[in-house]
Each structure stands twice: as structure tokens, then as C-alpha cells.
C-alpha positions as CSV (number, residue, x, y, z in Angstrom):
1,M,36.9,7.2,0.4
2,K,35.7,10.4,2.1
3,N,33.8,11.4,-1.1
4,F,32.1,8.0,-1.3
5,I,30.9,8.3,2.3
6,H,29.6,11.8,1.6
7,Q,27.7,10.6,-1.5
8,L,26.3,7.6,0.4
9,F,24.4,9.9,2.8
10,K,23.0,12.3,0.2
11,D,19.5,12.1,-1.2
12,K,18.4,12.7,-4.9
13,N,18.6,16.5,-4.4
14,E,22.3,16.2,-3.2
15,N,21.3,17.2,0.3
16,F,22.3,15.2,3.4
17,S,19.4,13.0,4.5
18,L,18.8,11.6,7.9
19,R,16.9,8.7,6.2
20,E,20.1,7.5,4.6
21,V,22.0,7.8,7.9
22,A,19.2,5.8,9.6
23,I,19.3,3.1,6.9
24,A,23.1,2.8,7.2
25,L,22.7,2.5,11.0
26,F,20.1,-0.2,10.7
27,I,22.2,-2.2,8.2
28,L,25.1,-2.0,10.7
29,V,22.9,-3.3,13.4
30,L,21.7,-6.1,11.1
31,I,25.2,-7.2,10.3
32,T,26.3,-7.0,13.9
33,S,23.4,-9.1,15.1
34,W,23.9,-11.7,12.4
35,I,27.6,-11.9,13.3
36,A,26.7,-12.3,17.0
37,K,24.3,-15.1,16.2
38,Q,26.4,-17.0,13.7
39,F,29.8,-16.8,15.3
40,F,29.3,-16.1,19.0
41,S,26.0,-18.0,19.5
42,L,24.4,-15.0,21.2
43,D,20.6,-15.0,21.1
44,I,19.2,-12.0,19.3
45,P,15.5,-11.6,19.5
46,E,14.0,-12.6,16.2
47,F,11.4,-9.9,16.2
48,M,14.2,-7.2,16.5
49,F,16.0,-8.7,13.4
50,Y,12.8,-8.6,11.4
51,S,11.8,-5.1,12.5
52,F,15.3,-3.7,11.5
53,T,15.0,-5.5,8.2
54,S,11.6,-4.0,7.5
55,L,12.8,-0.5,8.4
56,V,15.7,-0.9,5.9
57,G,13.1,-2.0,3.3
58,A,10.8,0.9,4.1
59,G,13.7,3.3,3.7
60,C,14.7,1.9,0.3
61,F,11.1,1.9,-0.8
62,G,10.8,5.6,0.3
63,Y,13.9,6.4,-1.7
64,S,12.5,4.8,-4.8
65,L,9.3,7.0,-4.5
66,E,11.3,10.2,-4.0
67,R,11.5,12.5,-6.9
68,K,14.2,15.0,-7.7
69,T,13.0,18.6,-7.4
70,N,13.7,20.9,-10.3
71,S,13.8,24.5,-9.1
């Protein structure tokens, strides 16, 4: 499990990346806000949900453009 978490936060060059940490944090916020809306009837501002979703999409898109460096 520890190895999986370490691999989850690494980029294509096997370095730890703040982008992966930020994406994981945004996904956690999305899941938490969805649970709050669905099961506890708490109003979550819709624009916040869409902004976090777009940030996750932008992070995934940036990862797909990233190239592995050969040095």
C-alpha cells in the first residue's frame, strides 16, 4: 500500500510532483462535496464543484502532454 501511494504521487520522471498531490487533493474535495450533497443535503456552491472538476481535468491534460526526459 505504501509503495502504491508513493507511485501515485510521482511524475513520468519518477520524481515527486506537486501537481499529482494537488490533483489528489481536488479529487478528495470533489468526493467530499458530492457525499455532502447526496447524503447530508448540504448545499455546495455549484461553481466550486465545476472549478475543482476543471482543475482535475487540467492536471490530467497537463500530465498527458508531459514528456519523459532522457538524460
